[in-house]
C-alpha positions in Angstrom: 72.9 100.2 182.5 73.0 103.4 180.6 70.5 104.6 178.5 69.5 108.0 176.8 65.9 109.1 176.8 65.7 110.0 173.1 62.2 111.6 173.2 63.0 113.9 176.3 62.5 117.0 174.1 59.5 117.8 172.0 60.0 117.2 168.6 59.5 120.6 166.5 56.8 120.9 164.3 57.9 123.5 162.0 61.1 123.9 160.0 62.3 126.9 162.0 60.5 127.4 165.2 57.7 130.3 164.6 60.2 131.9 162.0 60.5 131.5 158.3 62.6 134.1 156.4 60.0 136.4 154.8 58.3 136.6 158.3 61.4 137.5 160.3 63.3 140.6 160.8 67.1 140.5 159.5 68.4 140.3 163.4 66.2 137.1 164.0 67.6 135.2 160.9 71.0 136.1 161.6 70.6 134.9 165.3 71.3 138.4 166.8 69.6 140.1 170.0 65.8 140.4 169.9 64.6 143.8 171.1 61.9 146.3 170.8 63.0 147.1 167.4 62.3 143.7 166.4 58.5 144.2 167.2 58.6 147.5 165.3 60.0 145.5 162.4 57.1 143.2 162.7 54.4 145.9 163.2 55.8 147.5 160.1 55.8 144.3 158.3 52.0 144.1 159.0 51.1 147.4 157.9 53.2 147.1 154.5 51.3 144.0 153.6 48.0 145.2 154.1 48.7 148.5 152.3 50.3 147.2 149.3 48.6 143.8 149.1 51.6 142.3 147.7 54.6 140.2 148.7 58.2 141.2 148.0 60.0 137.7 148.1 58.3 134.8 146.1 59.1 131.6 148.1 57.7 129.3 145.6 61.1 128.5 143.7 63.6 129.6 146.0 65.7 127.8 148.8 65.5 129.3 152.2 69.0 130.4 152.2 68.0 132.4 149.0 65.2 133.9 150.8 67.1 134.7 153.9 70.0 136.4 151.7 67.3 138.5 150.1 65.6 139.5 153.5 69.1 140.4 154.9 70.7 141.9 152.0 68.4 143.2 149.3 66.6 146.6 149.1 63.1 146.2 147.8 61.0 149.1 146.2 59.5 151.7 148.5 55.6 150.7 149.3 54.2 153.3 146.7 56.3 151.4 144.1 55.3 148.0 145.2 54.2 145.5 142.3 50.4 145.6 141.7 49.8 148.9 143.7 47.5 150.8 141.4 48.0 154.7 140.9 45.5 156.0 143.4 46.8 153.7 146.3 50.5 154.7 145.1 49.7 158.4 145.3 48.2 157.8 148.9 51.4 155.8 149.9 53.9 158.2 148.5 55.7 160.6 151.1 54.9 160.1 154.8 53.7 156.7 154.8 56.5 155.5 152.5 58.8 157.0 155.0 57.2 155.7 158.1 57.4 152.0 156.6 60.9 152.5 155.3 62.1 153.6 159.0 60.1 150.7 160.7 61.6 148.1 158.2 65.2 149.1 158.5 68.0 146.3 158.1 69.8 147.7 161.2 67.6 147.8 164.3 69.3 150.9 165.5 67.9 152.8 162.5 64.2 151.9 163.1 62.0 153.4 165.8 63.3 152.3 169.0 60.1 151.9 170.7 56.4 150.9 169.9 55.3 154.2 171.1 57.8 156.3 168.8 56.3 154.1 165.8 52.6 154.7 166.9 53.2 158.3 167.5 54.3 158.9 163.8 51.4 156.8 162.6 49.3 159.1 164.8 50.7 162.2 163.4 50.3 161.0 159.9 46.4 160.3 160.5 46.3 163.7 162.1 47.8 165.5 159.1 50.8 166.5 161.3 54.5 166.4 160.2 56.3 162.9 161.0 59.4 162.3 162.2 60.5 159.7 159.8 62.7 161.1 157.0 63.0 160.1 153.3 65.2 157.0 153.1 66.1 154.8 149.9 67.0 151.7 152.0 63.7 149.9 152.5 62.5 146.4 152.9 59.4 144.6 151.7 58.1 141.4 153.4 54.9 139.4 153.5 53.2 138.3 156.6 53.5 139.2 160.4 56.1 137.2 162.2 54.8 135.3 165.2 56.9 137.6 167.6 59.3 137.5 170.7 57.1 136.5 173.6 57.4 139.0 176.5 56.2 142.4 177.7 56.8 144.2 174.3 54.8 141.5 172.5 51.8 141.7 174.9 51.9 145.7 174.9 52.0 145.8 171.2 49.0 143.5 170.6 46.2 146.1 170.7 48.3 148.5 168.4 48.8 145.6 165.8 45.2 145.0 165.8 44.6 148.8 165.3 47.0 148.7 162.4 45.2 145.9 160.8 42.0 148.0 161.0 43.3 151.2 159.7 45.3 149.4 156.8 42.0 147.6 156.0 40.3 150.6 155.0 42.8 151.4 152.6 42.8 147.9 151.4 39.1 148.3 150.7 40.2 150.9 148.3 42.4 148.6 146.4 39.7 145.9 146.1 37.0 148.3 144.7 37.2 149.5 141.2 39.5 152.2 142.2 36.8 154.7 141.8 37.1 158.1 143.7 33.9 157.5 145.7 35.5 154.3 147.2 38.8 156.0 147.9 36.9 158.8 149.7 35.0 156.1 151.6 38.2 154.5 152.7 39.7 157.9 153.5 36.9 158.8 156.0 37.1 155.0 157.5 40.7 155.6 158.0 40.0 158.9 160.0 37.5 157.2 162.2 40.0 154.3 162.9 42.5 156.9 163.8 40.4 158.5 166.4 39.9 154.8 167.7 43.7 154.4 167.8 44.2 157.5 169.6 41.9 156.5 172.3 43.8 153.3 173.0 47.4 154.2 172.5 47.8 154.9 176.3 47.7 150.9 176.7 51.1 150.6 175.1 53.7 149.9 177.5 51.6 148.0 180.3 52.9 145.0 182.1 53.8 141.8 180.2 52.3 139.5 182.8 50.3 136.8 181.9 47.0 138.7 183.2 47.8 141.8 181.2 48.7 139.7 178.0 45.3 138.1 178.5 43.7 141.5 179.0 45.2 142.8 176.0 44.0 140.0 174.0 40.5 140.1 175.2 40.5 144.1 174.6 41.7 143.4 171.0 39.1 140.9 170.4 36.3 143.2 171.7 37.8 145.7 169.2 37.6 143.5 166.4 34.0 142.6 167.1 33.0 146.2 166.8 34.7 146.6 163.4 32.7 146.0 160.2 33.9 145.5 156.9 32.5 145.1 153.5 34.9 142.3 152.6 34.4 139.1 154.8 37.9 137.7 153.9 39.2 141.0 155.8 37.3 139.9 158.8 38.4 136.3 158.3 42.2 137.3 158.2 41.8 139.7 161.2 40.1 136.8 163.1 42.6 134.3 162.0 45.6 136.6 163.2 44.2 137.3 166.6 43.4 133.3 167.0 47.0 132.9 166.3 48.0 135.2 169.3 45.6 133.4 171.7 47.1 130.0 170.6 50.5 131.3 171.0 49.8 132.3 174.7 48.2 128.9 175.2 44.3 130.1 175.2 43.0 127.3 173.2 39.4 127.9 173.8 39.1 131.6 172.5 41.4 130.6 169.6 39.1 128.1 168.5 36.1 130.5 168.9 38.0 133.0 166.8 38.9 130.4 163.9 35.4 129.3 164.1 34.3 133.0 163.3 36.9 133.3 160.6 35.9 130.1 159.0 32.3 131.4 159.0 33.5 134.6 157.4 35.7 132.9 154.8 32.6 130.8 154.1 30.5 133.8 153.6 32.9 135.1 151.2 32.6 131.8 149.1 36.4 131.0 149.6 36.3 127.2 150.2 40.0 127.0 150.2 40.3 129.4 153.1 37.6 127.5 154.9 39.7 124.4 154.3 42.9 125.9 155.5 41.3 127.2 158.9 39.7 123.7 159.1 42.9 122.2 159.2 44.1 124.3 162.0 40.9 124.1 163.9 41.5 120.1 163.7 44.9 120.4 165.4 43.4 122.4 168.1 40.6 120.3 168.6 42.8 117.2 168.8 45.0 118.7 171.4 42.0 119.2 173.6 40.9 115.5 172.9 38.0 116.5 170.9 38.6 113.6 168.4 35.2 113.7 166.6 35.5 117.3 166.0 39.1 117.1 164.7 38.4 114.2 162.4 35.3 116.1 161.1 37.2 119.3 160.2 40.3 117.5 158.8 37.9 115.3 156.5 36.0 118.2 155.4 39.2 120.3 154.7 40.8 117.2 152.8 37.6 116.8 150.8 38.1 120.1 149.3 41.9 120.3 148.9 42.3 116.8 147.4 39.6 117.4 145.0 41.3 117.6 141.5 38.9 120.2 140.3 39.5 122.5 143.3 42.6 124.1 141.8 44.3 124.4 145.0 47.8 125.2 145.2 50.2 122.5 146.2 51.5 124.5 149.0 48.2 124.8 150.6 47.6 121.0 150.3 50.9 120.2 151.6 50.5 122.5 154.6 47.2 120.5 155.7 48.8 117.2 155.2 51.5 118.3 157.5 48.7 119.3 160.0 47.1 115.9 159.6 50.4 114.4 160.4 50.7 116.2 163.6 47.3 114.9 164.6 48.3 111.4 163.7 51.5 111.2 165.6 49.6 112.6 168.7 47.3 109.8 168.5 50.2 107.2 168.1 49.2 106.6 164.5 52.7 106.6 163.0 52.2 104.7 159.9 49.4 107.1 159.1 51.7 110.3 160.0 54.4 109.1 157.8 52.1 108.4 154.9 50.6 112.2 155.2 54.1 113.5 155.2 55.3 111.5 152.4 52.4 112.8 150.4 52.9 116.4 151.5 56.7 116.0 149.9 55.3 114.5 147.0 52.7 116.9 146.2 55.1 119.7 146.2 58.0 117.9 144.1 55.3 116.6 141.7 54.7 120.5 141.1 58.3 121.3 140.7 58.7 122.6 144.1 61.7 120.7 145.3 63.3 123.8 147.1 61.9 126.6 149.2 60.4 127.0 152.5 57.3 124.8 151.8 59.5 122.1 150.7 61.6 122.3 153.7 58.7 122.5 156.1 57.3 119.3 154.5 60.7 117.6 154.9 60.9 118.5 158.5 57.4 117.3 159.0 58.3 114.0 157.5 61.7 113.7 159.6 59.6 114.3 162.7 57.0 111.6 161.9 59.7 109.0 161.0 61.6 109.9 164.4 58.3 109.2 166.4 58.4 105.8 164.7 62.0 105.4 165.7 63.3 105.3 162.1 66.3 107.5 163.1 68.3 106.9 160.0 65.7 108.1 157.7 64.9 111.2 160.1 68.7 112.0 160.1 69.1 111.4 156.4 66.2 113.9 155.7 67.6 116.4 158.1 71.1 116.1 156.5 69.2 116.8 153.1 67.7 119.9 154.6 71.1 121.0 155.9 72.9 120.4 152.8 70.4 122.5 151.0 70.8 125.4 153.4 74.7 125.1 153.2 74.6 125.1 149.4 72.6 128.3 149.6 75.6 130.2 151.0 73.9 131.3 154.3 73.8 128.1 156.5 74.0 130.0 160.0 70.0 131.1 160.4 67.5 130.2 163.1 66.1 127.6 160.6 69.3 126.1 160.1 69.8 126.2 164.1 66.7 124.2 164.5 67.5 121.7 161.8 70.9 121.2 163.3 69.4 120.7 166.7 66.9 118.1 165.5 69.7 116.3 163.6 71.6 116.0 166.9 68.8 114.7 168.7 68.2 112.2 166.0 71.7 111.2 166.3 71.7 110.6 169.9 68.4 108.6 169.6 70.1 106.5 167.0 73.2 105.8 168.9 75.9 108.3 167.6 76.3 109.9 171.0 79.7 111.5 170.5 78.7 113.0 167.2 75.3 114.4 169.0 77.2 115.9 172.0 79.6 117.5 169.8 77.1 119.1 167.8 75.0 120.0 171.0 78.2 121.7 172.2 78.5 123.7 169.0 74.8 124.8 169.2 75.1 126.0 172.7 77.2 128.7 171.8 74.6 130.0 169.1 71.6 129.3 171.5 73.2 131.2 174.5 70.9 134.3 174.0 68.0 132.6 172.6 64.7 130.8 173.9 66.4 127.4 172.6 69.2 127.4 175.2 67.5 125.3 177.6 66.6 122.8 175.2 70.1 122.7 173.7 71.4 122.3 177.5 69.1 119.6 178.1 70.1 117.9 174.9 73.7 118.1 175.6 73.2 117.0 179.2 71.4 113.8 178.0 74.5 113.0 175.8 76.9 113.7 178.6 75.0 111.3 180.7 75.3 108.7 178.2 78.9 109.4 177.8 79.2 109.0 181.7 80.4 112.4 182.0 78.1 113.5 185.1 80.2 116.3 186.1 80.0 118.0 182.9 76.2 117.6 182.8 75.7 118.9 186.2 75.7 122.7 185.4 73.4 122.1 182.3 70.7 120.8 184.6 70.9 123.6 187.4 68.8 126.7 187.9 65.0 127.0 188.0 63.6 124.6 185.4 61.2 126.0 182.8 60.4 125.1 179.2 61.0 121.5 179.1 60.8 121.6 183.1 59.6 117.8 183.8 62.2 116.4 181.6 65.1 118.5 183.1 64.0 117.0 186.4 63.9 113.4 185.1 67.4 114.2 183.9 68.5 115.4 187.3 66.8 112.6 189.1 68.9 110.1 186.9 72.1 112.1 187.5 71.7 112.0 191.1 71.2 108.3 191.1 74.5 107.8 189.2 76.3 109.6 192.0 74.4 107.2 194.6 72.3 110.0 196.4 69.0 108.4 196.2 67.4 110.5 199.0 68.1 113.7 196.8 66.8 112.1 193.7 63.6 111.1 195.5 63.1 114.8 196.8 63.7 116.0 193.0 60.9 113.6 191.9 58.7 114.6 194.7 58.9 118.2 194.1 57.7 117.8 190.5 55.1 114.9 191.1 52.2 116.7 190.0 53.7 117.6 186.7 55.2 114.0 186.2 51.7 112.7 186.9 50.3 114.8 184.0 53.2 113.5 181.9 52.3 109.9 182.8 48.6 110.5 182.3 49.2 111.9 178.6 51.1 108.8 177.6 53.6 108.5 174.7 57.3 108.4 174.8 58.0 111.0 177.5 55.7 109.0 179.8 57.7 105.9 179.1 61.0 108.0 179.9 59.3 109.0 183.4 58.3 105.3 184.2 61.9 104.3 183.3 63.2 106.9 185.8 60.4 105.9 188.4 61.7 102.2 188.0 65.2 103.3 188.6 64.2 105.1 191.8 62.5 101.8 193.1 65.5 99.9 192.4 67.9 102.1 194.1 65.4 102.1 197.1 65.4 98.3 196.9 61.8 98.2 196.2 61.7 95.4 193.2 57.9 95.2 193.3 57.5 98.9 192.7 60.3 98.8 189.9 58.5 96.1 188.1 55.2 97.7 188.3 56.8 100.9 186.7 58.5 98.8 184.0 55.2 96.8 183.2 53.5 100.3 182.7 56.0 101.4 180.6 55.8 98.5 178.4 52.2 99.0 177.8 53.2 102.4 176.1 55.8 100.9 174.0 53.6 100.2 171.0 51.6 102.3 168.6 48.1 101.9 167.3 49.2 99.2 164.6 51.0 97.3 167.5 54.5 98.1 166.3 57.0 99.1 168.7 58.0 102.9 169.3 61.1 104.6 170.8 61.2 103.8 174.5 61.2 100.1 174.3 64.8 99.7 173.9 65.6 101.8 177.1 62.9 99.7 179.1 64.4 96.5 178.1 67.9 97.4 178.6 66.9 98.4 182.3 65.1 95.2 182.8 68.0 93.0 181.7 70.4 94.9 183.6 68.2 94.6 186.8 67.5 90.7 186.0 71.4 90.1 185.6 71.9 91.7 189.1 69.4 89.4 190.5 70.6 86.3 188.9 67.5 85.9 186.6 69.7 85.0 183.5 66.9 83.6 181.3 64.6 86.8 181.9 67.8 89.0 181.1 68.8 87.3 178.0 65.0 87.6 176.8 65.2 91.4 177.5 68.8 91.7 176.1 67.4 90.1 172.9 64.5 92.6 172.5 66.8 95.5 173.2 69.2 94.5 170.3 66.5 94.0 167.8 65.2 97.6 168.7 68.8 99.1 168.7 69.5 97.6 165.2 66.1 99.1 163.7 66.6 102.4 165.3 70.2 102.8 164.6 71.4 105.9 162.6 74.3 103.5 161.4 73.8 100.0 162.0 77.7 99.4 161.8 78.3 102.0 164.6 75.8 102.7 167.4 76.3 102.9 171.2 72.9 101.4 171.6 73.8 98.1 169.6 77.0 98.0 171.5 75.1 98.3 174.9 72.7 95.4 173.9 75.4 93.0 172.6 77.2 93.7 176.0 74.0 92.7 177.8 73.9 89.6 175.7 77.5 88.8 176.4 76.7 89.3 180.1 73.8 86.7 179.8 76.1 84.3 178.1 78.8 84.6 180.7 76.0 83.9 183.4 75.0 80.9 181.5 78.5 79.7 181.1 78.5 80.0 177.4 82.1 81.5 177.1 82.7 81.2 173.3 79.4 83.0 172.7 80.3 85.7 175.4 83.6 86.4 173.7 81.8 86.8 170.4 79.2 89.0 171.8 81.7 91.3 173.7 84.1 91.4 170.5 81.1 92.5 168.5 79.9 95.2 171.1 83.4 96.7 171.6 84.0 99.0 168.3 80.4 100.3 168.7 81.0 101.2 172.3 84.5 102.7 171.6 83.3 104.7 168.5 80.5 106.1 170.0 81.0 106.3 173.7 84.8 106.3 173.9 87.5 103.8 174.7 87.5 104.7 178.5 83.7 104.6 179.0 82.7 101.9 181.5 80.7 99.9 179.0 83.9 99.7 176.7 86.0 98.8 179.8 83.5 96.0 180.6 83.5 94.6 177.2 87.2 94.5 177.2 87.1 92.8 180.5 84.8 90.1 179.2 87.1 89.5 176.3 89.9 88.5 178.8 87.4 86.4 181.0 88.2 82.6 181.1 86.6 82.1 184.4 83.0 81.0 185.7 79.9 83.1 185.2 79.9 86.5 186.8 76.7 88.7 187.6 78.8 91.8 188.3 77.1 94.7 186.7 77.8 98.5 186.0 
């Protein structure tokens, strides 16, 4: 029997990969090519934020589409004219710094500095009081925070420069925070001069290899440099540490990320900023939980929530919502689905109670809610929430953004898992064109391949699963194994499995829905190898994983019971098959996006019809097959083997048959 593994792809945690409109370059939001100029924009964004201390785009009451439109089309003031910049700072920014920032933040990537070195050279010339290459320009941008940038050689080689830009800007920031007295400005200028010398000594590192070893070397060098810097404001230290921790985490180095976050938390504590301490604690909790340090994670999240949920703390609802989302991710990882849903529901409620019913924070909270519901198998709710997000994006007039792409991708996954296979495949096909040159191409290809396997279009699925697997490597291998088994090539399927056995073993050890999918494929291999004992062992192991901590079934149980029922029918074990078909139908109905039209309800009803045929209950068989047919035809197609089989049963008046697909 056919069954789609709905959890083969990791559920995204953020609403738009690592991007949100005010963090991203215009070309990223428009889905265009990512180049070195994108990194230049990101570096300019950091320097702009730290020099002005202001954010040109207020996200609290705007929809994500409105924010995107502003980033892509609206010209903000020059840095020296930014809101909140004092007279002394404005004078320091006028001229060369204004022009350098304007060039780095051009809308058109071709009009920016074309290399990081070119950008850094102009900054070095400014610090050395030499003429700079940037020319005055009225088309400037303003943005808030540094984007989590494109991975690769440019990113790795830019890390040291980014840190140095932080340190240079921090000196000017000190002048902003002081009473704007002349002695503070002179002190900041002297500090900037020393940082300039420091920058010059290290700019030769720019452009080195982007290998993992070089990336780690750059990160460690940046960390060493940061530890040598000392600022009067501990929150500057906390922010720099927090930034560098995120870079370590981005490359998968959890241990140094935790150490830096601990330092950042200590700095924020020294500054007396309890809210910042709580925010950092929430992120630490997530990292701790990922390393199976549950006690540490519980301590951090508990301490953070005691501050953020205190009515007297005066915390902004966005901060509390963000931490609640982090809490939901921890609960999901522990298979505490009810708690994960409750946390995200509270996150949405906190925002909406404060009147924040649109904007990025609201979208992020809704996306987290959909994610938690999907992990519990509530695909109707998850899909409805994603449609709500997509509707808001479309109403804003700019639905074709990176964020919209991810939301559409998630919606397609929920539709596939909830039985709307044809609809999901159509969406995945449309998404493939948009993802062709992006890091999401592999994920979209895998999603579409699984939909095509469900539709029995194996020839179309083959090219989508070819090539050197990376990203969702293990899931791609499992899909290829299943495809080879469909073609009857058990030996090739076994080779595929063996080649990735180490990765698959790690997946099985981690547990969860992906482990259920792997055990289902392992059972399929054993069945095709005529090893019923091994198949049953794999199915039993999978069944143990199909309940959460509250004892409630999770996605994956339906697929296991479908396979168990189909195998039992082939072996003539009718009673066992009927029991599994009953469970599969119950799960399919609970997980359906539309209970009146679901491929998986049709599949389970067809299994029940076959059980009734085997028991000689022809009237019941006809009723079950009749009920199954519209589900199958609407979501798999009239010529799909399951639909053909249902029609064959409707015309059957003979004795039981155990012929299976």
